[in-house]
N, C-alpha and C positions, 0 to 999 in steps of 0.2 A: 228203403228196401232191406230186409233182413238178409244177413249172410246166408242163412239156410236156404233162401230162395234162389240165390245166384251161384250156389256152389254145385254146379252141374258139370258133367263131362262132356266133351265134344269128341266124337269118334270120327276119325278120318279113315274110312275103310277103303283102301286103295288096291289091294291085291287079292284076286279070287283064288286063294289057296288055303290049305289047312295049316293052322298055326300050332306051334309047340308052346301052348300057353303056360306051361309050367315055368318057363324062364322069365315070364313077365309078372309084374305085380301092380295091380291098380292101386292108386293112392288111398290110403286109409285116412280120410280127412279128419275124423275124430281124434285119432292118435296123433296126427301131425299137429293139429291145433293144440292139444295138450302139451306136446313136446316143445313147440316153438314159444309157448307162453311160460314155460318153466325156466326160471333163471338158473336153476341148478342142473339143467339138462344140457348135454353136449349139443343139442339141436336148438338151443335158445336163439330166437330169431336175430336180435341185434348183433350177436357174435357171428352167426352165419352170414348175414348180409354184408358185414364188414369184410369177411374173408372173400365173399363173392365179388364185391366191388374192387378188392385188391387183386382179383384174378388169381386166387389161390388154387393152383392146379392139384394140390394134395387133397382137396375135398373128396371124400369117398362117395359112392353112389347114394347112400342114405342121406348124406349131407346135401348132396346136389338136389335130391328129391325134396327135402325139407325146405331148402332156401327157395326153390321154385314154387312148389305147391303151398308152402307156408305163407307166401306173400298174400294169399287171399284173406288172411286174418290181420293184415296191416291196414291202418286207417286210410292210406292213400290208394288202396286197391280198387279198381273198377274193371269189369270184364268188357266194357265198351271201348271202341276205337274211334274217338271223336276229336282227337287232337288236330289242330290247324297245321302242325308241323308235318303231318303225314303227307299232305298235298304239297306243301312247300318243298319237302325233300324229294318227293316223286317228280315234281316239275323240274328241279335241277338235274336229277338223274336221267330224265328222259331225253336230254340233249344228245344229239348224235355223237358229240365229242365233248369231253370235259377239259376245261382250261384250268391251269393252276389258280386262277382267280376264283374259281368255283369252290375250291377246297375249303376255305374258311366257312362258307355258307353251309356246305354239306356237314362239316363237323359241328357247326352251331345248331343245325336243325336235329342232327342225330343226338347230340347231348341233351337237347330239350326233350326229345322223345324218351330218352333213358331216364330222365328225372321223373317223368310220368309213369314210365314202365321200365324198370331196370333190366328186364329180360326181353326187350324188344330186338328180335333177331334182325329185322330189317335195318334198324339203326346201327346195329353192330356190324352188319355186313357193309353198310355204307362207310363206316369208319375204316374198315379193313381196306376198302377200295382206295381211300385217300392215303392211308398210311403206306400202302404198297407203292403208290405213285411217288410218295415222298421219301421212300426208303427209310421210313421211320420204324426200325426193327423193334424197339422197346414197346412202343404203343401198339404196334401190330400184334405182338405176342400177347399183350394184355387183353385186347379186344377178342383175339382168337380163343384164348383160354375161357373168357366169359361166354362166348358163343357156344363152345363145346360143353360147358356146364349145363347150359339150358337144354341143349340138344340131348345130352346124356340123360337128363331127368325125364324128358318126354319119351324118348325111346325105350326107357326102362319099364314103361307102363304097358306097352303092347307093340304090335307090328302092323296094325291096320289091316290085317288079312281077313278078319272076321268080326262079327259082332261081339265075340267073346274076348277079343284082343285088340280093342281100339286104342289109339293114342289119346291120352288125356292132356288137355292144355288148359291154361287158366284165362286166356284171352283169345277171342275169335281169330285175330290176325295171326297168331302163332301157328295155327293149322296150315294156313297158306304159306307162311314163311318157312315151314318145315319141309315142304315139298322139294325145293332145290337141293337141300342136303341129301334127300333120298334119291335124287336123280330124276325128279319129275317137275313138270310145270302144270299150273292150273289150267284145266280144260274149258273153264267158263261156266260151268253149271254146278250147283250144289243143292242138295236136298236133305231135309231134316226128317229122319225116320227113327222113331223110338228113342228120342233124345240124343241120337247120333247124327253127325253131319257128314253126309257122303259127298265127296268131291269127284268130279270127272277130271280126267287128266288130259294134257296135250299129248301130241305124238311123242313116243319115247322108244328107246332102243330095246326095252323089255316087252314091247307090244301090249302093255297094260292100258285098259281103258278106264277102269274105276278101282 
């Protein structure tokens, strides 16, 4: 499948309000592709990815956008979420209580997911859970910085309040994993309309349904 076929945006419209769309910028994929392929550009992808993997908190907004959206032009990119480690990780995390013996498995599955998708928010969140229990401050900070880089890149594209200001993501799972960061949970129903994916929300303190 050609990249041009799969480079679509997924809109997560969750708030029924008017947006100040001037503060958001949809990703310019053509420009991003040009920048991340140019070895003389400050957005050259190998350099940006190295900084992201090192959890470089000095990455600015454009660098965060380029490292996230620029990944679609890398050979390992796929928008699908078919990894066996998703179910394995979910199975361990579904336990009513986690035991220290579970921590190595959680970290192993999370690391495997991050090899396939360096921006997997679910995997990063799982690592944060373990590191917090282990009082591993250094690794906790690293995973937290990486998670924030991904979130910053996504929320810079929109607020999900209207079709004009959707969130753009590079993998389907990222739209669901973004919801907890925004204070929401998935309500169990989604619908594709005009290339945008609309998610229903669970009960929340904001009283928002979609």
